[in-house]
C-alpha positions in Angstrom: -194.6 32.2 -17.2 -196.5 28.5 -16.9 -200.2 28.6 -17.4 -202.6 25.6 -17.5 -206.5 26.3 -18.8 -208.5 24.0 -17.3 -211.7 24.9 -19.5 -211.2 22.2 -22.0 -210.5 19.2 -19.5 -212.1 16.5 -21.7 -211.4 17.4 -24.8 -207.7 17.8 -23.9 -207.7 14.6 -22.2 -209.0 12.8 -25.1 -206.9 14.5 -27.6 -203.8 13.4 -25.6 -204.9 10.0 -25.0 -205.3 9.5 -29.2 -202.1 11.9 -29.4 -200.0 9.4 -27.3 -200.8 6.3 -29.1 -200.6 7.6 -32.7 -196.8 8.8 -30.9 -196.2 5.3 -29.8 -195.1 3.5 -33.2 -193.6 6.3 -34.4 -191.4 7.2 -31.1 -190.1 3.3 -31.3 -189.1 3.7 -34.9 -188.1 6.8 -34.8 -185.7 6.1 -32.1 -184.5 2.8 -34.0 -183.7 5.1 -37.1 -181.3 7.5 -34.6 -179.5 4.4 -33.8 -180.2 4.8 -30.3 -182.4 2.3 -29.7 -186.6 2.2 -28.9 -186.2 3.1 -26.0 -184.5 6.5 -26.9 -187.6 7.3 -28.7 -189.9 6.7 -26.1 -188.1 8.8 -23.2 -187.7 11.7 -26.3 -191.4 11.6 -26.9 -191.8 11.7 -22.9 -189.7 14.3 -22.3 -189.9 16.6 -24.9 -194.0 16.2 -25.1 -194.3 16.6 -21.4 -192.1 19.5 -21.2 -192.7 21.1 -24.7 -196.2 21.5 -23.5 -196.2 23.0 -20.2 -193.7 26.0 -21.0 -194.4 26.2 -24.8 -196.3 28.9 -26.7 -198.7 26.9 -28.9 -201.0 25.2 -26.3 -202.1 22.4 -29.0 -198.8 21.6 -30.1 -197.8 18.1 -29.6 -193.9 17.8 -29.5 -192.1 14.6 -29.4 -189.2 12.9 -31.9 -189.7 13.8 -35.8 -187.7 12.8 -39.0 -185.6 16.0 -39.2 -184.2 15.6 -35.6 -183.5 11.7 -35.8 -181.8 12.3 -39.7 -179.4 14.3 -37.6 -179.1 12.1 -34.9 -178.4 9.0 -37.1 -176.0 11.0 -38.8 -174.2 12.0 -35.6 -174.9 8.1 -34.3 -172.1 7.1 -37.6 -169.8 9.8 -36.9 -169.4 9.4 -32.9 -168.7 5.7 -33.4 -172.2 4.9 -31.8 -171.3 6.6 -28.3 -174.5 7.7 -26.3 -173.1 9.6 -23.8 -171.9 12.0 -26.2 -174.7 11.9 -28.8 -177.0 12.4 -25.6 -174.7 15.6 -24.8 -175.1 17.1 -28.4 -178.7 16.8 -27.2 -178.8 18.3 -24.3 -176.9 21.6 -25.9 -179.4 21.5 -28.3 -182.0 22.1 -25.9 -179.7 25.0 -24.4 -179.2 26.8 -27.3 -183.0 26.8 -28.3 -184.0 28.3 -24.7 -181.3 31.0 -25.8 -183.1 31.1 -28.9 -185.8 31.8 -27.4 -184.7 34.5 -24.7 -182.9 36.3 -28.2 -186.0 36.4 -29.7 -184.8 34.1 -32.9 -188.5 32.9 -33.5 -189.4 35.8 -35.4 -186.4 35.2 -38.2 -187.0 32.0 -38.1 -190.2 32.6 -40.0 -189.0 34.3 -42.8 -186.9 31.3 -44.6 -189.1 31.3 -48.0 -191.1 28.8 -48.3 -189.0 26.7 -51.8 -186.5 26.6 -49.0 -188.4 25.0 -46.4 -190.0 23.3 -48.7 -186.8 21.5 -50.1 -185.2 20.5 -46.9 -188.3 19.4 -45.8 -188.7 17.1 -49.0 -185.3 16.2 -48.7 -185.3 15.3 -45.4 -188.2 12.8 -46.4 -186.1 11.2 -48.8 -183.2 10.4 -46.8 -185.7 8.9 -44.3 -186.8 6.5 -46.8 -183.2 6.0 -48.4 -182.2 4.8 -44.6 -185.2 2.3 -44.9 -184.8 0.7 -48.2 -182.2 -2.0 -47.4 -184.1 -2.7 -44.1 -187.3 -3.4 -46.2 -185.5 -5.9 -47.8 -183.9 -7.8 -44.9 -180.3 -5.8 -44.6 -178.6 -3.3 -42.0 -177.2 -1.1 -44.5 -174.2 1.7 -43.4 -175.1 4.3 -41.7 -175.5 8.0 -44.3 -177.6 8.3 -47.4 -174.4 8.0 -49.5 -173.7 4.2 -47.9 -177.1 3.2 -48.0 -177.4 4.0 -51.7 -174.2 2.3 -52.4 -175.3 -0.7 -50.4 -178.4 -1.0 -52.4 -177.4 -3.2 -55.4 -175.8 -5.5 -52.4 -179.4 -5.7 -50.4 -181.0 -6.0 -54.3 -178.9 -9.1 -55.1 -180.2 -10.7 -52.0 -183.6 -10.0 -51.1 -185.4 -11.4 -47.9 -188.6 -12.1 -49.2 -190.2 -12.6 -45.9 -189.2 -9.3 -44.4 -190.2 -6.9 -47.8 -193.6 -8.4 -47.7 -193.7 -7.7 -44.0 -192.4 -4.6 -44.6 -194.6 -3.3 -47.5 -198.1 -4.9 -46.1 -197.2 -2.1 -42.6 -196.8 0.4 -45.5 -200.3 -0.7 -47.4 -202.0 -1.1 -43.5 -201.0 2.2 -42.5 -202.2 4.1 -45.9 -205.4 2.5 -46.4 -206.4 1.5 -42.9 -210.3 2.5 -43.0 -210.9 6.3 -41.5 -214.2 4.8 -39.8 -211.6 2.4 -37.8 -208.9 5.2 -37.5 -211.5 7.2 -34.8 -210.7 4.3 -32.4 -207.5 2.7 -34.0 -205.2 4.9 -35.7 -203.5 3.9 -38.9 -199.7 3.8 -37.6 -200.8 1.6 -34.7 -203.0 -1.1 -36.3 -199.8 -1.5 -39.0 -198.1 -2.1 -36.2 -199.8 -4.0 -34.2 -200.9 -6.5 -37.5 -197.4 -6.5 -38.8 -196.1 -7.4 -35.0 -199.1 -10.1 -35.3 -198.0 -11.3 -38.5 -194.4 -11.4 -37.5 -194.9 -14.5 -35.1 -195.4 -16.8 -37.8 -191.8 -15.6 -39.8 -188.5 -15.9 -39.1 -187.9 -12.0 -39.3 -185.5 -9.5 -36.8 -187.0 -8.4 -33.6 -186.4 -5.4 -31.5 -185.5 -7.8 -29.1 -184.8 -7.5 -25.5 -185.7 -3.6 -24.2 -184.9 -2.3 -21.0 -188.3 -1.6 -18.4 -188.6 0.8 -15.9 -187.9 4.6 -15.4 -184.6 5.9 -17.1 -181.5 6.6 -15.7 -179.5 9.9 -15.7 -177.1 10.8 -18.5 -174.8 14.0 -17.6 -173.2 15.7 -20.1 -170.1 14.5 -21.2 -167.1 16.5 -22.8 -164.3 15.2 -24.8 -162.3 17.8 -26.6 -161.0 15.9 -29.5 -165.2 15.8 -30.1 -166.3 19.0 -29.2 -166.6 20.8 -32.2 -168.5 18.0 -33.8 -171.0 17.7 -31.0 -171.5 21.6 -31.0 -172.3 21.7 -34.7 -174.5 18.7 -34.0 -176.7 20.9 -31.4 -177.0 23.8 -33.3 -178.4 22.2 -36.1 -180.4 20.0 -33.8 -181.5 23.6 -32.4 -182.4 25.3 -35.7 -183.8 22.5 -37.2 -186.4 22.0 -34.4 -186.9 25.2 -34.3 -188.1 25.3 -37.9 -190.2 22.6 -37.3 -191.5 23.5 -34.4 -192.5 26.7 -35.5 -193.7 25.5 -38.6 -196.2 22.9 -36.7 -197.0 26.0 -34.9 -198.3 28.1 -37.7 -200.4 24.9 -38.6 -201.9 24.7 -35.2 -202.8 28.4 -35.7 -204.5 28.0 -38.7 -206.3 25.0 -37.2 -207.8 27.0 -33.7 -207.7 29.9 -34.9 -205.2 31.3 -32.3 -201.4 32.7 -32.4 -198.8 31.3 -31.4 -196.2 33.0 -29.2 -192.5 32.0 -31.1 -190.1 33.0 -28.7 -191.9 31.0 -25.8 -192.2 27.8 -27.7 -189.0 28.0 -28.5 -187.8 27.7 -24.6 -190.5 24.9 -24.3 -188.8 23.4 -26.8 -185.4 23.9 -25.2 -186.5 22.4 -21.9 -187.9 19.0 -23.3 -184.7 18.9 -25.5 -182.5 19.3 -22.1 -184.7 16.8 -20.3 -184.8 14.4 -23.2 -181.0 14.4 -23.7 -180.4 14.3 -19.5 -183.0 11.1 -19.1 -181.2 9.3 -22.8 -183.9 10.4 -25.0 -183.6 11.7 -28.6 -184.0 15.6 -29.7 -187.8 16.4 -30.7 -189.9 19.3 -32.1 -193.5 20.0 -32.9 -195.0 17.2 -34.9 -197.2 18.3 -37.0 -199.4 15.1 -37.5 -199.7 14.7 -33.8 -201.0 18.2 -33.3 -203.5 17.8 -35.9 -204.6 14.3 -35.0 -205.0 16.1 -31.3 -206.7 19.0 -32.2 -209.0 16.6 -34.2 -209.6 14.9 -30.9 -210.8 18.1 -28.9 -207.2 19.2 -27.9 -207.2 22.4 -27.4 -204.8 23.5 -24.5 -200.8 22.4 -22.9 -202.4 19.7 -20.6 -203.1 18.0 -23.7 -199.4 17.7 -24.9 -198.5 16.5 -21.0 -201.4 13.9 -21.0 -199.8 12.6 -24.4 -196.6 12.3 -22.6 -197.8 10.5 -19.6 -199.5 8.1 -22.0 -196.5 7.1 -22.9 -195.1 7.0 -19.6 -197.6 4.1 -18.7 -197.0 2.1 -21.7 -193.3 1.9 -20.7 -193.6 1.2 -17.7 -195.5 -1.5 -18.4 -195.4 -2.7 -22.0 -191.9 -2.9 -22.8 -191.8 -6.6 -23.0 -194.4 -6.2 -25.5 -192.6 -4.3 -27.5 -189.5 -6.5 -27.7 -191.4 -8.2 -30.6 -191.8 -5.6 -32.7 -190.1 -6.0 -35.9 -187.7 -3.9 -37.9 -189.3 -4.8 -41.2 -192.6 -3.5 -39.4 -190.9 -0.1 -38.3 -189.2 0.5 -41.5 -192.3 0.4 -43.0 -193.7 3.0 -40.8 -190.8 5.2 -41.1 -191.3 5.2 -45.0 -194.3 6.1 -44.3 -193.0 8.9 -42.2 -191.0 9.6 -45.1 -193.4 10.1 -47.7 -195.6 12.1 -45.9 -192.8 14.5 -45.0 -191.9 15.4 -48.9 -194.1 18.2 -49.5 -196.3 16.8 -52.3 -198.7 19.5 -52.9 -196.1 22.0 -53.9 -194.2 19.1 -56.4 -197.7 18.8 -57.7 -198.4 22.6 -58.4 -194.4 23.7 -59.0 -194.9 24.1 -62.3 -197.3 26.6 -62.8 -195.2 28.7 -60.4 -192.1 30.6 -61.3 -189.2 28.4 -62.2 -186.6 30.0 -60.3 -188.4 29.6 -57.0 -188.7 25.1 -57.6 -184.8 25.5 -59.3 -184.6 27.0 -55.7 -186.2 23.8 -54.0 -184.5 21.2 -56.2 -181.2 22.6 -54.9 -182.3 22.8 -51.6 -183.5 19.3 -51.6 -180.2 18.0 -53.2 -177.9 19.7 -51.2 -180.1 18.1 -47.9 -180.0 14.6 -49.2 -176.0 15.0 -50.7 -174.2 17.6 -48.4 -176.2 18.3 -45.5 -178.8 20.4 -43.7 -177.5 23.4 -42.6 -175.8 23.6 -46.3 -179.1 23.0 -47.3 -180.6 25.7 -45.8 -177.5 28.4 -45.5 -177.4 28.2 -49.3 -180.9 28.2 -50.2 -181.8 31.3 -47.9 -178.2 33.1 -49.7 -180.1 32.4 -52.8 -183.3 33.4 -51.8 -182.4 36.8 -50.5 -179.9 37.6 -53.7 -183.1 36.4 -56.0 -185.0 39.2 -53.6 -182.8 41.6 -54.1 -182.4 41.6 -57.6 -186.4 41.9 -58.3 -186.6 44.9 -56.0 -183.5 46.6 -57.8 -185.1 46.0 -61.0 -188.2 47.5 -59.5 -186.2 50.7 -58.5 -184.1 50.6 -61.8 -187.9 50.5 -63.7 -189.2 53.3 -61.9 -186.2 55.1 -62.2 -186.3 55.3 -65.9 -189.8 56.3 -65.9 -188.5 60.2 -66.4 -192.1 62.5 -66.1 -193.4 64.3 -69.1 -195.8 65.9 -66.6 -196.6 66.1 -63.1 -199.8 65.9 -60.8 -199.4 69.3 -59.2 -200.2 72.3 -61.7 -197.8 74.4 -60.3 -194.7 72.0 -60.6 -196.6 71.2 -64.2 -196.4 74.4 -65.1 -192.4 74.9 -63.8 -191.6 71.8 -66.0 -193.3 72.6 -68.8 -191.4 76.1 -68.9 -187.9 74.4 -68.3 -188.4 72.2 -71.3 -184.8 70.1 -71.8 -182.7 72.6 -69.1 -183.9 70.4 -66.5 -183.8 66.5 -65.9 -186.0 65.1 -62.8 -185.3 61.3 -61.5 -187.5 60.1 -58.9 -186.9 57.0 -57.0 -189.4 55.3 -55.5 -189.3 52.3 -52.6 -186.0 51.5 -50.8 -182.8 52.2 -52.3 -180.6 49.5 -51.7 -177.0 47.8 -53.0 -179.1 46.1 -55.5 -179.9 48.9 -57.6 -176.6 50.9 -56.4 -174.4 49.4 -59.6 -176.6 50.5 -62.1 -178.0 53.6 -60.7 -175.4 56.1 -61.8 -175.3 54.1 -65.7 -179.2 54.8 -65.7 -178.4 58.5 -64.6 -175.7 59.5 -67.0 -177.8 57.7 -70.1 -181.4 59.6 -69.2 -180.2 63.2 -68.6 -181.5 65.1 -71.4 -179.1 66.7 -73.8 -178.5 70.4 -72.8 -179.9 70.1 -69.4 -178.6 72.4 -66.9 -180.4 71.0 -63.8 -180.5 67.2 -62.5 -183.0 67.2 -59.8 -183.4 63.9 -57.9 -186.2 63.1 -56.2 -186.4 61.0 -52.6 -189.7 61.6 -51.8 -190.9 57.9 -52.3 -187.6 56.9 -50.7 -188.5 55.2 -47.1 -185.1 54.7 -46.4 -181.3 53.8 -48.2 -178.2 52.2 -47.8 -174.8 53.0 -47.8 -174.4 51.5 -51.1 -177.2 53.5 -52.8 -176.0 56.6 -51.1 -172.6 56.0 -53.0 -173.6 56.2 -56.0 -175.9 59.0 -55.6 -172.3 60.6 -54.8 -170.9 59.1 -58.2 -174.1 60.9 -60.1 -173.2 64.0 -58.2 -169.6 63.9 -59.6 -170.7 63.0 -63.4 -173.0 66.1 -62.6 -170.5 68.6 -61.8 -168.1 67.6 -64.0 -170.5 68.0 -66.9 -171.1 71.5 -65.6 -174.7 70.7 -64.5 -176.2 71.7 -61.1 -177.6 68.6 -59.5 -180.4 69.6 -56.7 -181.8 66.9 -54.2 -185.7 66.7 -52.8 -188.2 65.1 -51.3 -185.5 63.3 -48.6 -186.4 62.6 -45.0 -184.5 62.8 -42.0 -183.6 59.4 -42.5 -182.2 59.3 -45.9 -180.5 63.0 -45.3 -178.5 61.2 -42.5 -177.1 58.8 -44.8 -176.5 61.1 -47.8 -175.1 63.9 -45.5 -172.7 61.0 -44.1 -171.5 59.8 -47.8 -171.6 62.8 -49.5 -168.7 65.0 -47.8 -166.7 65.0 -50.5 -169.1 67.6 -52.3 -170.9 69.8 -49.5 -173.5 72.5 -50.5 -175.4 70.6 -52.9 -179.3 71.8 -53.0 -182.0 69.8 -50.7 -185.1 70.9 -50.4 -188.3 69.8 -49.5 -190.5 69.6 -51.6 -190.1 69.2 -55.6 -192.0 72.6 -56.4 -189.5 74.2 -54.5 -186.3 72.3 -56.2 -188.3 73.3 -59.5 -187.9 77.4 -58.6 -184.6 76.6 -57.4 -183.6 75.1 -60.9 -185.8 78.1 -62.7 -183.5 80.8 -61.2 -180.5 78.6 -61.9 -181.6 78.3 -65.9 -182.6 82.0 -65.9 -178.8 82.7 -64.5 -177.3 80.7 -67.0 -178.7 81.8 -69.8 -178.6 85.5 -68.5 -174.5 85.1 -68.4 -174.2 83.1 -71.8 -176.4 86.1 -73.5 -174.3 88.6 -72.0 -171.0 86.7 -73.2 -172.4 86.1 -76.8 -173.4 90.0 -77.0 -170.1 91.1 -75.0 -168.1 88.7 -78.1 -169.9 90.2 -81.1 -169.2 93.2 -79.9 
């Protein structure tokens, strides 16, 4: 359901206007970087910016083309030999995927991606953007792809166009060093764009050239069987990447506005925006952190600000396209290098040596996979490794807890029973969820720590909220070992869910005593020990006589 809040109209208008001005040079630069041209960047900013604001779940968020999305589009552009109709089809499909993600509630799971993985792939994307622009800063047009751009670099360095290099570096310096006082009126990126373009009039450097003006034309989806798999894969990557990018920006907006976004509604809004972007010949977009921050700091609070930002860009498209034709490639390259540098997670890199080495290693691995393989592989491998590391840590805690065989118990009655039984009973108390991580070592540690001469083994599950099948199979092994050694196995404290798993797996050993409390289990053990000792005494007497 669409809600438009008019209570902050002046602030939203100011924030949207400022965000629109900031978005202009970025949309142009990212459009060129994608291979589809500056107008594709502007059309994408208009469509995603307007519809994501109207239907999304983060009121103050500004959406539009972002570095991560452009990296995927540039790769797709190279793979499809610049076939724009197929690329726009991928953008439309990406939007549809995101709408489906929203309805399926995928948003809550995307937020579970570990920070080192996010940091690694975002920094990798920043590195890719910079690598792709190095050749352009030197006055050349490098081949597509990270490897191609890196391998072309020696050729570019051997023939540097110093006018282009000076213009690009000058643009970068202005964008970074633009005084904050002036930034209130003219953002640094826009100032760099204007000054760089004016300076270029006295130089002979490549410019954007003719740019179409007016409203965009309709681009209906095109399907080509030989390229279908490639387009579907790219669309899925765009959808996942856009979802992660947008929801990360939503978290930033939440922190600044002290609100809470609706992640699934946000995905639906982003999906609608990207679907429209593909239909009008625009590149895919997502929630843009810098533009969102600018909007909030300028007074924007609600979705009107995002819609105003898009309408500002639409007005520019309708009236100022001829002026944009004079913008040099070197100026846009300088702006893009700043975008790449801003995306790299410098804050984490500065503090990484103080944190766990494993997390830093994971971040570097994801960064390398992002740059040299692809984004989905990087995120997929990163999440799997992070999950395995987490499972290992939890398993270690579970095993350490298991090693703590109690010498005494907190309850006086239970402690008295334990003292009376001495070395005849071994108690193993499990702590936390029991999962496959600990299952492999569970049986081994129980065998290793059973007291010599023990008659009864008690497994205490009173602190175990849940258990998986792997852990239940390990308990089955413990049961087999106990019975083979002539010991009685007793279970206690298991809740209904744990009992259900145990009963389902341990059908080979029916009739295992199962008590609600440890006290009841100890009373049972006392009877078993007494009965065993009585039999032994009778046997010894009979033997002696």
